[in-house]
SEMARLUM-931087 format. One record per residue: x, y, z of N, C-alpha, C, CB in turn; residue in three letters. Coordinates in steps of 0.1 Angstrom, whole numbers, padded with zeros to 4 digits, always signed. Atoms other than C-alpha are relative to their C-alpha. Glycine has a CB too. Layout:
N
XYZXYZXYZXYZALA
...
END
This chain:
105
-0009-0007+0009-0720-0258-0016+0005+0013+0007-0008+0004-0012UNK
-0004-0012-0007-0719-0227+0006+0011-0003+0010-0012+0007+0008UNK
-0010+0004-0009-0699-0246+0032+0013-0002-0007-0004-0013+0007UNK
-0012+0003+0008-0674-0257+0005+0006+0014-0004-0004-0008-0013UNK
-0005-0014+0004-0671-0220-0006+0006+0007+0012-0011+0008-0006UNK
-0005-0007-0012-0666-0208+0030+0014-0007+0003-0009-0002+0011UNK
-0013+0007-0003-0638-0235+0035+0011+0005-0010-0002-0015-0001UNK
-0010-0005+0010-0621-0224+0003+0004+0014+0002-0006-0001-0014UNK
-0003-0014-0003-0623-0187+0012+0009+0000+0013-0013+0008+0003UNK
-0009+0001-0012-0608-0196+0047+0014-0004-0004-0006-0009+0010UNK
-0013+0005+0004-0580-0215+0030+0008+0011-0007-0002-0013-0009UNK
-0006-0011+0008-0573-0186+0006+0005+0011+0010-0009+0005-0010UNK
-0004-0010-0009-0572-0162+0035+0012-0004+0008-0012+0004+0010UNK
-0011+0005-0007-0549-0184+0055+0013+0000-0009-0003-0015+0004UNK
-0011-0001+0009-0526-0187+0025+0005+0014-0003-0004-0007-0014UNK
-0004-0015+0001-0527-0149+0020+0008+0005+0012-0013+0008-0002UNK
-0008-0005-0012-0516-0143+0056+0014-0007+0000-0008-0004+0013UNK
-0013+0007+0001-0489-0169+0052+0010+0006-0010-0001-0015-0003UNK
-0008-0007+0010-0477-0153+0020+0005+0014+0004-0008+0000-0013UNK
-0003-0013-0005-0478-0119+0036+0012+0000+0010-0012+0007+0007UNK
-0011+0002-0009-0455-0131+0064+0013-0003-0007-0003-0011+0011UNK
-0012+0004+0008-0431-0147+0039+0005+0012-0008-0004-0011-0010UNK
-0005-0012+0008-0430-0115+0018+0006+0010+0010-0012+0007-0007UNK
-0006-0009-0009-0423-0094+0049+0014-0004+0004-0008+0001+0013UNK
-0013+0006-0003-0394-0117+0058+0010+0002-0012+0000-0015+0003UNK
-0008-0002+0012-0381-0115+0022+0004+0015-0002-0007-0005-0012UNK
-0003-0014+0001-0383-0077+0023+0011+0004+0010-0012+0009+0003UNK
-0010-0002-0010-0362-0077+0055+0014-0005-0005-0003-0006+0013UNK
-0012+0006+0005-0337-0100+0039+0006+0008-0012-0002-0014-0005UNK
-0005-0008+0011-0335-0079+0008+0006+0013+0004-0012+0003-0010UNK
-0005-0012-0006-0330-0047+0028+0014-0003+0006-0009+0005+0011UNK
-0013+0003-0006-0302-0064+0047+0011-0002-0010-0001-0012+0010UNK
-0009+0003+0011-0286-0076+0015+0004+0013-0007-0006-0010-0010UNK
-0003-0013+0007-0288-0041+0000+0010+0008+0009-0013+0008-0001UNK
-0009-0007-0009-0271-0026+0031+0014-0007-0001-0005-0001+0015UNK
-0013+0007+0002-0244-0053+0028+0007+0004-0013-0002-0015+0001UNK
-0005-0003+0013-0239-0045-0008+0006+0014+0000-0010-0001-0011UNK
-0005-0014-0002-0235-0008+0000+0013+0001+0008-0010+0009+0006UNK
-0012+0001-0008-0210-0016+0027+0012-0005-0007-0003-0008+0013UNK
-0011+0006+0008-0189-0038+0004+0005+0010-0010-0005-0013-0007UNK
-0004-0010+0010-0189-0010-0023+0008+0010+0007-0013+0006-0006UNK
-0008-0010-0007-0177+0015+0003+0014-0005+0004-0008+0004+0013UNK
-0013+0006-0003-0150-0009+0014+0009-0001-0012-0002-0014+0006UNK
-0008+0001+0013-0138-0014-0022+0005+0014-0003-0009-0006-0011UNK
-0004-0014+0003-0137+0024-0027+0012+0004+0009-0011+0010+0001UNK
-0010-0003-0010-0117+0028+0005+0013-0008-0003-0004-0002+0014UNK
-0011+0008+0003-0094+0000-0005+0008+0005-0012-0004-0015-0002UNK
-0006-0006+0012-0087+0016-0039+0007+0012+0004-0011+0003-0011UNK
-0007-0013-0005-0079+0049-0022+0012-0003+0007-0010+0008+0008UNK
-0012+0004-0008-0056+0032+0002+0011-0006-0008-0004-0011+0011UNK
-0010+0006+0009-0038+0013-0025+0007+0012-0008-0007-0010-0011UNK
-0006-0011+0007-0033+0046-0044+0010+0008+0010-0010+0010-0005UNK
-0008-0007-0010-0019+0062-0012+0013-0008+0003-0007+0003+0013UNK
-0011+0008-0003+0004+0033-0006+0010+0001-0012-0004-0015+0002UNK
-0008-0001+0012+0017+0035-0042+0008+0014+0000-0008-0001-0013UNK
-0007-0013-0001+0025+0073-0037+0011-0001+0011-0011+0011+0004UNK
-0010+0001-0011+0043+0065-0004+0012-0008-0005-0006-0006+0012UNK
-0011+0008+0005+0063+0038-0021+0009+0007-0009-0006-0012-0008UNK
-0009-0008+0009+0075+0062-0048+0008+0010+0008-0009+0008-0010UNK
-0007-0009-0008+0084+0087-0021+0011-0007+0007-0010+0007+0010UNK
-0010+0008-0008+0103+0061-0001+0012-0003-0010-0006-0013+0006UNK
-0010+0003+0010+0122+0051-0033+0009+0012-0002-0006-0005-0013UNK
-0008-0012+0002+0132+0087-0039+0009+0004+0012-0010+0012-0002UNK
-0008-0003-0012+0143+0092-0003+0012-0010+0001-0009-0001+0013UNK
-0011+0010+0000+0163+0059-0005+0011+0003-0009-0006-0014-0003UNK
-0011-0003+0010+0182+0070-0036+0007+0013+0005-0006+0003-0014UNK
-0008-0012-0006+0190+0104-0019+0008-0004+0012-0011+0011+0004UNK
-0009+0005-0011+0202+0086+0012+0012-0007-0005-0009-0009+0009UNK
-0012+0006+0006+0225+0065-0009+0010+0010-0004-0004-0009-0012UNK
-0009-0010+0005+0240+0096-0024+0007+0007+0012-0007+0011-0009UNK
-0005-0006-0011+0244+0112+0010+0010-0009+0007-0011+0004+0010UNK
-0009+0010-0007+0260+0080+0025+0013-0001-0008-0007-0013+0001UNK
-0012+0002+0008+0285+0078-0004+0009+0012+0000-0004-0002-0015UNK
-0008-0012+0000+0298+0114+0000+0012-0001+0009-0008+0012+0004UNK
-0012+0002-0009+0320+0107+0031+0010-0010-0006-0004-0004+0014UNK
-0009+0010+0005+0334+0076+0014+0009+0006-0011-0007-0012-0005UNK
-0007-0007+0011+0343+0097-0017+0011+0010+0005-0009+0007-0010UNK
-0009-0010-0006+0359+0124+0005+0012-0008+0006-0007+0008+0011UNK
-0010+0008-0006+0379+0098+0024+0010-0005-0011-0005-0011+0008UNK
-0009+0005+0011+0392+0083-0009+0008+0011-0005-0009-0006-0011UNK
-0008-0011+0005+0403+0117-0020+0011+0004+0009-0009+0012-0002UNK
-0010-0003-0010+0421+0124+0012+0011-0011+0000-0006+0000+0015UNK
-0010+0010+0001+0439+0090+0010+0008+0001-0012-0007-0014+0000UNK
-0008-0003+0012+0449+0097-0026+0010+0011+0001-0010+0002-0012UNK
-0009-0011-0002+0464+0130-0016+0011-0003+0009-0008+0012+0005UNK
-0011+0004-0009+0483+0115+0013+0010-0009-0007-0007-0007+0012UNK
-0009+0009+0007+0497+0088-0009+0008+0007-0010-0008-0012-0007UNK
-0007-0008+0010+0506+0113-0036+0011+0008+0008-0009+0010-0007UNK
-0009-0007-0008+0523+0134-0009+0012-0008+0005-0006+0007+0013UNK
-0011+0009-0004+0543+0105+0005+0009-0004-0012-0006-0013+0007UNK
-0007+0003+0012+0553+0094-0030+0009+0011-0004-0009-0005-0011UNK
-0008-0012+0004+0564+0129-0038+0011+0003+0009-0010+0013+0000UNK
-0011-0002-0010+0584+0132-0006+0011-0011-0002-0006-0001+0015UNK
-0010+0011+0003+0601+0098-0013+0008+0003-0012-0007-0013-0001UNK
-0008-0003+0012+0610+0109-0048+0009+0012+0003-0010+0004-0011UNK
-0008-0011-0003+0623+0142-0034+0012-0004+0008-0008+0011+0007UNK
-0011+0005-0008+0644+0124-0008+0010-0009-0009-0006-0009+0012UNK
-0009+0008+0009+0657+0099-0034+0008+0009-0009-0009-0010-0008UNK
-0007-0010+0009+0666+0128-0058+0011+0007+0008-0010+0009-0006UNK
-0009-0007-0008+0683+0146-0030+0012-0009+0004-0006+0005+0013UNK
-0011+0009-0004+0703+0115-0020+0008-0003-0013-0006-0013+0006UNK
-0007+0004+0012+0712+0106-0056+0008+0012-0006-0009-0005-0010UNK
-0006-0011+0007+0719+0141-0069+0005+0010+0010-0010+0007-0009UNK
-0004-0009-0011+0729+0157-0036+0015+0002+0000-0005-0005+0013UNK
-0014-0003-0001+0763+0171-0026+0010-0010+0003+0002+0011+0010UNK
END
């Protein structure tokens, strides 16, 4: 009976050592998983910040784009005004010439 008890104690001790090794490995895995979780959380926070910055830049670019459109249209509007004045001058001169020829001496 004493031998049977010694065998059982030896088996329990062997099982305890095996379980201790398994628990140590699980602790390492849990620590690694925790570090990974923290890294993912940090990446998400940085991604949210980056998305916000991109949205701000997008709004700024839209504003700059609309101002550039206005600046680009100014010379075209000036040119149209110059052409209108030239045409009005030519028409005025033609009318004056026609009036001079018709009502002249």
